[in-house]
C-alpha positions as CSV (number, residue, x, y, z in Angstrom):
1,M,133.9,136.6,134.4
2,L,130.1,136.9,134.1
3,D,130.0,133.4,132.9
4,I,131.4,132.0,136.2
5,L,130.2,134.7,138.7
6,E,127.0,133.2,140.0
7,M,128.6,129.5,140.3
8,I,131.5,130.7,142.2
9,N,129.3,132.7,144.5
10,D,127.2,129.7,145.1
11,W,130.4,127.6,145.9
12,I,131.6,130.1,148.2
13,A,128.2,130.4,150.0
14,A,128.4,126.5,150.4
15,D,131.8,126.8,152.3
16,R,133.7,125.2,149.3
17,R,137.4,125.8,148.8
18,V,137.8,127.4,145.4
19,A,140.8,127.8,143.0
20,L,140.7,130.2,140.1
21,A,142.6,129.8,136.8
22,T,143.2,132.9,134.7
23,V,144.6,132.9,131.2
24,V,147.7,135.3,131.2
25,K,149.4,134.7,127.9
26,T,148.1,132.8,124.7
27,W,149.1,132.1,121.2
28,G,147.5,134.0,118.3
29,S,144.7,131.5,117.5
30,A,143.6,130.7,121.1
31,P,140.0,130.6,121.5
32,R,140.0,132.1,125.0
33,R,141.8,135.4,125.3
34,E,143.9,137.0,128.1
35,G,141.8,137.4,131.4
36,S,139.5,134.4,130.6
37,K,138.9,132.3,133.7
38,M,137.9,128.9,135.1
39,G,136.9,128.2,138.6
40,I,137.7,124.8,140.2
41,T,136.2,123.6,143.7
42,V,136.0,120.4,145.7
43,A,133.6,119.7,148.6
44,P,134.7,121.1,152.0
45,G,137.2,119.0,153.6
46,R,137.7,116.7,150.6
47,V,140.6,118.1,148.7
48,D,142.6,114.9,148.6
49,S,139.6,112.6,147.4
50,A,136.7,114.4,146.0
51,A,136.2,114.7,142.2
52,P,136.6,118.4,141.5
53,A,133.9,120.5,139.7
54,M,134.7,123.3,137.3
55,I,133.1,126.3,135.6
56,G,134.4,128.3,132.6
57,S,137.2,127.5,130.4
58,V,141.0,128.6,129.7
59,S,141.5,126.9,126.4
60,G,139.7,124.8,123.7
61,G,140.0,121.8,126.0
62,C,143.6,120.8,125.6
63,V,145.0,122.0,128.9
64,E,141.8,121.9,131.1
65,G,142.7,118.7,132.8
66,A,146.2,119.6,133.8
67,V,144.9,123.0,135.0
68,V,142.3,121.2,137.2
69,E,144.9,118.9,138.6
70,E,147.4,121.8,139.5
71,A,144.4,123.8,140.9
72,T,143.5,120.9,143.2
73,A,147.3,120.6,144.4
74,G,147.1,124.4,144.9
75,L,144.3,124.0,147.3
76,R,146.2,121.4,149.3
77,D,149.3,123.5,149.6
78,G,147.7,127.0,149.4
79,A,150.4,128.1,146.9
80,P,149.6,129.8,143.5
81,R,151.4,128.8,140.5
82,L,152.1,129.9,136.8
83,L,151.6,127.0,134.3
84,K,153.1,127.2,131.0
85,F,151.9,124.6,128.3
86,G,153.1,124.0,124.8
87,V,150.4,122.8,122.4
88,A,151.4,120.6,119.4
89,D,149.8,121.0,116.0
90,D,148.0,117.8,115.9
91,L,146.4,118.5,119.5
92,A,145.6,122.0,118.5
93,W,143.6,120.8,115.5
94,E,141.7,118.2,117.6
95,V,140.4,121.3,120.0
96,G,139.5,123.5,117.0
97,L,142.6,125.6,116.7
98,T,144.5,126.4,113.5
99,C,148.0,126.0,114.9
100,G,149.8,124.9,118.0
101,G,151.7,127.3,120.3
102,S,151.9,128.1,123.9
103,I,149.4,129.1,126.7
104,E,150.3,130.3,130.3
105,V,147.6,130.0,133.0
106,F,148.0,131.4,136.6
107,V,146.2,129.2,139.1
108,E,145.6,130.4,142.7
109,P,143.4,129.6,145.8
110,L,140.6,132.1,145.6
111,D,140.7,134.9,148.0
112,P,137.0,135.4,148.9
113,I,137.3,139.0,150.0
114,W,139.0,140.2,146.9
115,W,136.3,138.0,144.7
116,E,133.5,139.7,146.7
117,A,134.8,143.0,145.7
118,L,135.4,142.0,142.1
119,A,132.3,140.3,141.7
120,E,130.3,143.5,143.0
121,L,132.0,145.5,140.3
122,A,131.1,142.7,137.7
123,A,127.6,142.7,138.9
124,G,127.0,146.2,138.5
125,D,128.8,146.7,135.2
126,H,131.5,148.6,136.9
127,F,135.1,149.0,135.5
128,G,137.8,147.5,137.8
129,V,141.4,146.3,137.3
130,T,143.3,143.7,139.3
131,I,147.0,143.5,139.1
132,T,148.5,140.3,140.3
133,V,152.1,139.1,140.6
134,V,152.1,135.9,138.7
135,E,155.9,135.3,138.5
136,G,158.6,136.4,141.2
137,E,159.0,136.4,144.9
138,L,155.8,138.2,145.4
139,I,153.7,135.7,143.4
140,G,150.0,135.8,144.4
141,E,150.1,139.3,145.7
142,K,147.5,141.5,144.1
143,V,145.6,144.9,144.3
144,L,142.0,145.7,142.9
145,L,141.3,149.3,141.7
146,D,138.0,150.9,140.7
147,A,137.7,153.1,137.5
148,R,139.0,156.0,139.5
149,G,142.2,154.2,140.4
150,E,141.2,153.9,144.1
151,V,142.3,150.7,145.8
152,L,139.4,148.3,146.7
153,F,141.6,145.5,147.9
154,G,145.2,144.9,148.5
155,T,147.2,141.8,149.9
156,D,149.3,142.4,153.1
157,N,152.7,142.0,151.7
158,L,152.8,145.0,149.1
159,T,154.7,148.0,150.1
160,A,153.0,151.4,149.5
161,A,155.7,152.0,146.7
162,Q,154.8,148.7,145.0
163,V,151.0,149.6,145.1
164,E,151.8,152.7,143.5
165,T,153.8,151.0,140.7
166,M,150.8,148.7,140.3
167,K,148.5,151.6,139.8
168,A,150.6,153.1,137.1
169,L,150.8,149.8,135.2
170,A,146.9,149.7,135.4
171,K,146.6,153.4,134.2
172,S,149.1,152.7,131.4
173,S,147.5,149.3,130.2
174,K,144.8,149.3,127.4
175,K,144.1,145.8,127.8
176,S,144.5,142.7,129.9
177,G,147.9,141.1,129.6
178,L,151.2,140.5,131.2
179,V,153.6,143.2,132.0
180,E,156.9,143.5,133.6
181,M,157.4,145.1,137.1
182,G,161.1,145.0,138.1
183,D,162.1,141.4,138.4
184,A,158.6,140.2,138.4
185,R,155.8,139.6,135.9
186,V,152.4,140.8,136.8
187,M,149.0,140.3,135.0
188,V,146.9,143.4,134.4
189,D,143.4,142.0,134.4
190,M,140.5,144.4,133.4
191,Q,137.0,143.8,134.5
192,V,135.4,146.0,131.8
193,E,131.6,147.0,131.6
194,R,129.3,144.8,129.6
195,P,128.7,146.6,126.1
196,H,125.4,148.5,126.0
197,L,123.5,148.4,122.8
198,I,120.8,150.9,122.5
199,L,118.3,150.6,119.7
200,I,116.4,153.7,118.7
201,G,113.2,152.2,117.4
202,G,111.3,149.0,118.3
203,V,111.1,148.1,114.7
204,H,110.9,144.5,113.3
205,V,114.8,144.1,112.7
206,A,115.0,145.2,116.5
207,I,113.5,142.0,117.7
208,P,116.2,139.4,116.3
209,L,119.0,142.1,117.0
210,Q,118.3,142.4,120.7
211,A,118.2,138.6,121.0
212,M,121.2,138.0,119.2
213,A,123.0,140.9,121.3
214,T,121.9,139.6,124.6
215,Q,123.4,136.1,123.6
216,A,126.6,137.8,122.8
217,G,126.9,139.4,126.2
218,F,125.4,143.0,125.6
219,R,123.0,144.9,127.6
220,V,120.3,146.1,125.4
221,S,118.0,149.1,125.8
222,I,115.3,150.3,123.4
223,V,114.3,153.8,122.9
224,D,111.0,154.6,121.2
225,P,108.3,157.3,122.0
226,R,105.9,154.8,120.3
227,A,104.7,152.6,123.0
228,A,103.0,150.1,120.6
229,F,106.5,149.5,118.8
230,A,108.6,149.2,122.0
231,S,106.6,146.8,124.4
232,R,107.4,144.2,126.8
233,E,105.4,141.8,124.6
234,R,107.8,142.4,121.7
235,F,111.0,142.7,123.8
236,P,110.5,140.8,127.0
237,N,114.4,140.4,127.6
238,V,115.8,143.8,127.2
239,T,117.2,145.6,130.2
240,E,115.3,148.8,129.5
241,I,112.6,150.4,127.5
242,L,112.2,154.2,127.4
243,H,108.9,155.7,125.8
244,S,110.5,159.1,125.2
245,Y,112.5,160.8,122.5
246,P,116.1,160.0,122.2
247,D,117.4,163.6,123.4
248,K,115.6,163.0,126.6
249,A,116.3,159.2,127.0
250,L,119.9,159.0,125.9
251,P,121.3,161.1,128.6
252,E,119.2,159.0,131.1
253,L,120.9,155.8,129.9
254,G,124.2,157.3,129.6
255,L,126.6,157.6,126.7
256,D,130.1,156.4,127.3
257,R,133.0,154.1,126.2
258,S,130.8,151.0,126.4
259,T,127.9,152.4,124.4
260,Y,126.9,151.3,120.9
261,L,123.9,153.0,119.0
262,A,121.8,151.3,116.2
263,V,119.2,153.9,114.8
264,L,116.5,152.0,113.1
265,T,113.2,154.0,112.9
266,H,113.6,155.6,109.3
267,D,111.6,158.6,111.1
268,P,113.7,161.9,111.2
269,K,111.7,163.2,114.1
270,I,113.1,160.2,116.2
271,D,116.6,159.4,114.3
272,D,117.8,163.0,114.1
273,K,117.3,163.8,117.8
274,A,119.3,160.3,118.6
275,L,122.2,161.5,116.3
276,I,122.3,165.2,117.5
277,T,122.5,163.8,121.0
278,A,125.0,161.0,120.5
279,L,127.4,162.3,117.9
280,P,129.2,164.8,120.3
281,A,129.6,162.1,123.0
282,N,132.4,160.1,121.0
283,I,130.9,156.8,121.6
284,P,132.4,153.8,119.9
285,Y,129.6,152.9,117.4
286,I,126.8,154.8,115.8
287,G,124.9,153.0,112.9
288,V,121.9,154.2,111.0
289,L,119.6,151.9,108.9
290,S,119.2,154.0,105.8
291,S,119.8,154.3,102.1
292,G,122.5,156.7,100.7
293,R,119.9,159.1,99.3
294,T,118.1,159.4,102.7
295,H,121.5,159.8,104.3
296,K,122.4,162.8,102.2
297,Q,119.0,164.4,103.1
298,R,120.1,163.5,106.9
299,V,123.5,165.0,106.6
300,A,122.0,168.5,105.5
301,R,119.6,168.4,108.3
302,L,122.5,167.6,110.8
303,K,124.6,170.4,109.5
304,E,121.7,172.9,109.7
305,A,121.4,171.8,113.4
306,G,125.0,172.7,113.9
307,L,127.0,169.4,113.6
308,G,130.3,169.6,111.7
309,D,131.7,167.1,109.2
310,E,134.0,165.4,111.6
311,L,131.0,164.6,114.0
312,I,128.9,163.5,110.9
313,A,131.6,161.3,109.7
314,Q,131.1,159.0,112.7
315,I,127.9,157.7,111.3
316,R,127.9,154.2,109.8
317,T,125.5,153.8,107.0
318,P,124.2,151.7,105.6
319,I,124.3,149.9,108.9
320,G,126.1,146.7,109.2
321,I,128.5,144.6,107.1
322,D,127.3,143.8,103.6
323,I,126.4,140.3,103.4
324,G,123.3,140.7,101.0
325,A,121.0,140.5,103.9
326,T,117.4,140.8,103.1
327,T,115.4,139.4,106.2
328,P,115.3,140.9,109.6
329,E,117.3,138.1,111.1
330,E,120.1,138.6,108.4
331,I,120.1,142.3,108.8
332,A,120.5,141.9,112.6
333,V,123.4,139.5,111.9
334,C,125.1,142.0,109.8
335,I,124.5,144.9,112.2
336,L,125.8,142.9,115.0
337,A,128.7,141.6,113.1
338,E,129.8,145.3,112.6
339,I,129.4,146.1,116.2
340,I,131.5,143.2,117.4
341,A,134.2,143.9,114.8
342,V,134.3,147.6,116.0
343,R,134.3,146.4,119.6
344,N,137.2,144.2,118.9
345,G,139.4,146.8,117.3
346,L,138.4,146.4,113.5
347,R,137.0,149.8,113.2
348,D,138.6,150.7,109.9
349,E,138.6,147.3,108.4
350,V,134.7,147.0,108.5
351,R,133.9,150.5,107.0
């Protein structure tokens, strides 16, 4: 979503007609997951003749051409359509996949009012979910809900009962994907908050770690009461730097389902405050740069502070996946790899 947001906003501002393609079903080796999007546009008044422009991707390259053709046709006739492609093994290999299979892509003329509401959520790193009928009599009808389940947008042809059914589907879904709604198929498309990586300590390994995490789509904040370590000169691109102790800074930054914490200072006065604050919050990831011996001493201190074994067991240390890393850059790779693995549901596999 964020990869196409600015460009589509520019197209809308320039009064260009825009179509949106969304992946709704893929084969197991697909490079783009359900919910991935591609925008397609032509110049105003030139749907039949102008060469289209596009932003984003729905596959490794094997179906983009056909999707663009269908999107341009959709801009002519105003009708949404569900496209189903079979990909042969030889073509799959050519575009970097391990095997052939199938992919389904929903293409629709972009509703600018819905897009404006969704774009506002995405730009503010807020959760939202769109439920769109992609197959059936009501194809193209949709609602957009915020994190509380309140309707931010709804098309005109849905009854109150259908909206309530869509809200129930959104509430019961864990990720983006196709679900059945009576005789129709609908896409539950979640706009999730960007993951927020909080680094405790502006140490040397934090420099490549924040750069890599930013490239991978994370917001990055740094907490370190030592201003000389956590400076804008050392970290020019992080979202926020707080020069306070973690017990004060972490509540200010917020600890929720999108928060990942890397504790890096080796200083118990700083690290312990971070852990005592973060462990009860049940965030997805807490890793500590530490040796086994140091961690035993840390466990004793945390227990003395009142934390139980179940909370302490959340700590991942030594931090990161073991790849024999020695340099700060290699250590950053192993830390970010573990965080991404946890984010993608491989929590136990990487312990």
